[in-house]
C-alpha positions in Angstrom: 13.3 -21.6 11.2 15.5 -18.7 11.0 15.9 -17.8 7.6 12.1 -18.5 6.8 11.1 -16.0 8.9 13.8 -13.7 7.8 12.2 -14.3 4.3 9.0 -13.9 5.2 10.0 -10.6 6.8 11.4 -9.3 3.9 8.3 -10.1 1.7 6.4 -8.2 4.2 8.6 -4.9 3.7 8.2 -5.8 0.1 4.6 -5.7 0.1 3.9 -3.0 2.9 5.6 -0.7 0.3 3.9 -1.5 -3.4 0.7 -1.3 -1.3 1.6 2.4 -0.1 2.6 2.8 -3.9 -0.9 1.9 -4.8 -2.9 3.6 -2.5 -1.3 6.7 -3.4 -1.2 6.4 -7.1 -4.8 5.5 -7.6 -5.0 8.0 -9.7 -2.4 6.6 -12.1 -1.8 3.5 -14.7 -0.4 1.0 -11.9 2.2 -1.1 -14.4 2.4 -4.4 -12.7 5.6 -4.8 -14.2 7.0 -2.0 -12.8 5.9 -2.9 -9.1 7.5 -6.1 -9.6 10.7 -4.5 -10.3 10.1 -1.6 -7.9 10.8 -4.2 -4.8 12.7 -6.8 -7.0 10.5 -9.7 -7.3 10.6 -11.3 -10.6 7.6 -11.3 -12.9 7.4 -15.2 -12.6 6.9 -14.8 -8.6 5.5 -11.3 -8.4 1.6 -12.5 -8.7 2.1 -15.8 -6.9 3.4 -13.6 -3.9 1.0 -11.2 -3.8 -1.7 -13.1 -4.3 -0.3 -15.1 -1.2 -0.4 -12.3 1.3 -3.1 -10.3 -0.2 -5.7 -12.8 -0.2 -6.8 -12.1 -3.7 -4.8 -11.4 -7.1 -2.9 -7.9 -7.5 -5.0 -6.7 -10.3 -8.4 -7.5 -8.0 -7.1 -5.8 -5.2 -6.1 -2.8 -7.3 -9.8 -2.5 -8.7 -11.2 -3.1 -5.5 -8.9 0.0 -4.2 -10.6 2.3 -7.0 -14.4 1.1 -6.6 -14.2 1.5 -2.6 -12.6 4.7 -2.7 -14.9 6.2 -5.6 -17.7 4.7 -3.0 -16.7 6.7 -0.5 -15.7 10.2 -2.6 -19.6 9.8 -4.1 -21.4 9.5 0.0 -19.2 11.9 1.4 -18.2 14.5 -0.7 -20.1 16.3 -4.1 -17.1 15.7 -6.3 -18.7 15.6 -9.7 -18.5 11.5 -10.6 -16.2 12.9 -13.6 -13.3 13.6 -11.2 -14.3 10.7 -9.3 -13.3 8.5 -12.1 -10.1 10.7 -12.9 -9.4 10.2 -9.1 -9.8 6.7 -9.1 -7.8 5.9 -12.5 -10.6 5.6 -14.8 -10.2 7.5 -18.6 -13.8 7.5 -18.7 -16.9 8.1 -15.7 -18.3 5.0 -18.1 -15.6 3.1 -17.2 -16.3 3.4 -13.7 -19.8 3.1 -14.1 -19.5 -0.1 -15.3 -16.8 -1.7 -13.0 -19.2 -0.1 -10.0 -22.2 -1.5 -11.1 -20.9 -5.1 -11.5 -19.4 -4.7 -7.7 -22.2 -3.1 -6.1 -25.0 -3.5 -8.5 -25.9 0.0 -8.6 -24.9 2.7 -10.6 -22.5 5.1 -8.7 -25.2 8.2 -9.7 -27.8 6.1 -8.3 -25.5 5.4 -5.5 -25.3 9.2 -4.8 -28.7 9.7 -4.9 -29.9 7.0 -2.7 -28.7 7.9 1.0 -30.5 4.8 2.4 -28.8 2.3 -0.2 -26.9 0.0 2.1 -23.4 -1.8 0.6 -22.0 -3.6 3.4 -24.4 -2.7 6.6 -26.5 -0.2 7.7 -25.2 3.5 9.0 -26.1 3.8 12.6 -26.4 7.6 13.4 -27.4 8.8 16.7 -28.5 12.8 16.3 -28.2 13.5 20.3 -24.3 12.3 20.5 -22.4 15.5 21.3 -18.7 15.6 20.4 -15.8 18.2 21.1 -15.1 19.8 17.6 -11.9 21.9 16.7 -10.2 22.5 13.5 -6.1 22.2 13.1 -3.4 22.4 11.2 -1.1 19.3 12.0 2.5 19.3 11.2 3.5 15.5 9.4 4.3 12.7 12.0 7.0 9.8 11.5 5.3 6.2 11.7 6.1 2.8 12.6 3.2 0.2 11.8 2.1 -3.0 11.5 -1.1 -3.3 9.2 -3.9 -5.7 10.2 -6.6 -7.2 8.0 -10.1 -8.1 9.0 -12.9 -7.1 11.2 -12.0 -3.7 12.7 -13.4 -5.1 16.7 -11.5 -8.6 16.3 -8.2 -7.3 15.9 -5.4 -7.8 18.3 -4.1 -4.5 18.6 -2.8 -4.9 21.6 -0.4 -7.8 20.2 0.8 -5.0 17.4 1.8 -2.2 19.5 3.4 -4.6 21.9 5.6 -5.8 19.0 5.8 -1.7 17.6 7.0 -0.7 21.5 9.7 -4.0 21.6 11.1 -2.6 18.0 11.3 1.0 19.4 13.1 -0.3 22.4 15.5 -2.4 20.0 16.3 0.8 18.1 17.1 2.9 21.5 14.6 5.5 20.9 13.2 4.4 23.9 14.8 7.3 25.9 15.2 7.6 29.9 12.6 10.1 29.8 10.0 7.7 28.2 11.1 4.7 30.7 10.7 7.3 33.5 7.2 7.9 32.3 6.4 4.6 31.9 7.6 3.3 35.0 5.1 6.0 36.9 2.8 5.2 39.6 -0.5 6.8 37.7 -0.5 4.5 34.3 -3.9 6.3 33.4 -1.8 9.0 32.5 0.9 7.0 30.7 -0.8 7.7 26.8 -1.2 11.4 27.4 2.6 11.9 29.0 3.9 10.1 26.5 2.5 12.6 23.7 4.7 15.3 25.3 8.0 13.2 24.1 6.7 12.3 20.7 5.2 9.2 21.2 1.6 8.8 20.1 -0.8 5.7 19.6 -2.4 6.0 16.0 -4.8 3.7 13.9 -5.5 4.6 10.2 -8.1 3.1 9.0 -8.0 2.6 5.2 -11.8 0.9 4.1 -15.5 2.2 5.5 -17.0 -0.8 6.7 -20.1 0.6 4.6 -18.5 -0.1 1.4 -16.1 -2.9 2.2 -15.9 -7.1 3.1 -15.3 -7.5 6.4 -12.4 -9.6 6.0 -10.6 -7.1 3.9 -10.8 -4.5 6.2 -7.3 -3.0 6.5 -6.0 -0.6 9.7 -2.4 0.4 10.3 -1.7 0.2 14.1 0.9 2.8 14.6 3.2 4.7 16.9 4.3 8.4 15.9 7.8 8.4 17.1 10.1 11.5 17.5 12.6 10.5 14.7 12.9 8.4 11.6 13.3 4.4 11.9 13.9 2.0 9.7 11.1 -0.6 8.3 11.7 -4.3 9.2 9.5 -6.9 8.4 6.0 -7.1 9.0 6.7 -3.1 10.7 6.8 -0.4 7.9 7.5 2.8 8.1 5.5 6.0 7.0 5.2 9.8 6.9 1.4 10.8 8.0 0.5 13.8 6.0 0.2 16.7 7.4 -2.1 19.7 6.8 -5.7 20.8 8.1 -7.9 18.2 10.5 -11.0 18.9 12.2 -10.4 16.5 15.2 -13.5 15.6 17.0 -13.0 13.6 20.7 -15.3 11.6 22.0 -15.7 9.8 25.2 -16.6 6.5 25.6 -16.5 2.8 24.8 -14.6 1.7 21.8 -17.6 -0.9 20.8 -20.0 3.0 19.9 -16.9 3.5 17.6 -18.7 2.8 14.4 -21.9 4.8 15.6 -19.7 7.7 16.1 -18.4 7.7 12.3 -21.8 7.4 11.0 -23.0 10.0 13.1 -19.8 12.4 12.0 -20.1 11.3 8.1 -23.5 11.7 8.0 -24.3 15.3 10.0 -21.7 17.1 11.6 -19.2 17.2 8.9 -22.0 18.7 6.5 -23.8 20.7 9.2 -20.4 22.6 9.2 -19.7 22.5 5.7 -16.5 20.8 5.6 -14.8 19.3 2.4 -13.3 16.6 2.8 -9.5 15.9 1.6 -8.8 12.7 -0.4 -6.5 10.7 2.7 -7.7 8.5 5.2 -8.2 9.7 8.9 -6.9 8.5 12.0 -7.9 8.0 15.5 -5.4 8.7 18.8 -6.3 7.2 22.0 -5.8 9.2 25.2 -5.7 6.6 27.6 -5.2 2.9 28.1 -8.0 0.7 28.0 -6.4 -1.8 30.4 -7.2 0.3 33.8 -9.2 2.7 32.3 -13.6 2.4 32.4 -15.3 2.1 28.9 -17.2 4.9 29.2 -14.2 6.8 30.4 -11.8 6.0 27.7 -11.2 9.2 25.0 -10.3 9.5 21.3 -9.8 12.0 18.9 -11.1 11.4 15.5 -8.9 13.2 13.0 -11.1 13.8 9.9 -8.7 15.7 7.1 -10.5 18.6 5.6 -9.5 21.2 2.3 -9.5 25.1 3.0 
């Protein structure tokens, strides 16, 4: 049993590396043989292993990542379609158009010009929503993470963070100062106080529910840690890209976050003229849902922007 679990953990570690590589190289020709060599899988086993863990063939996964990225850029930016095609790995806009129409039943140009066209779900915009807003320059952050796949509202985030915290303790990153904070009397302040010693609870959402099927949505449940750590099994490591972000602070139940995002992307960003960067944004959680009423939960939403 231990050997079997060890093998699965090793496969998960390698698959995390492959998925991160794909996310960061959509604008390039992705060679499947090179991917297999990169993580030391034989070509014979590579496709079978990837399909088993991703739930779809690796080629279909890459195509879907390209088309869904294009859909987000079409909906939320003013980047010309020809440039979007190059950004997601298509040498000609006609190739993107053909693949896009095959997946979504509409051309990229028609999708951009028809804001009412819904791919997966209706957009919910609350024009009365008021959010605190600030623009910051953020330094890169070291992350450990567990990737969850499926409905964002049904994932077991607590289980993932518990596994990450256990790993932090095993690796000796859990300092005396952190233990003092976590053993404090005021549990509602724990998450805020941990930020002062370099620990932050973060989620990176890679997919937009407006363009991605629910069972394929990907989120990285992360701890930002004060030092670089080693990957182990399902626990991956990476660096959160620094740079310029617009940050929105929202107070209220997590159940309304979908509406908050729709409002940010449909109203806030464009009213201020912000231009989106290509990397995904993330959420940071400032208090503990176990001891905070839903209406007082505080979430910071970080959207990467360019100068």
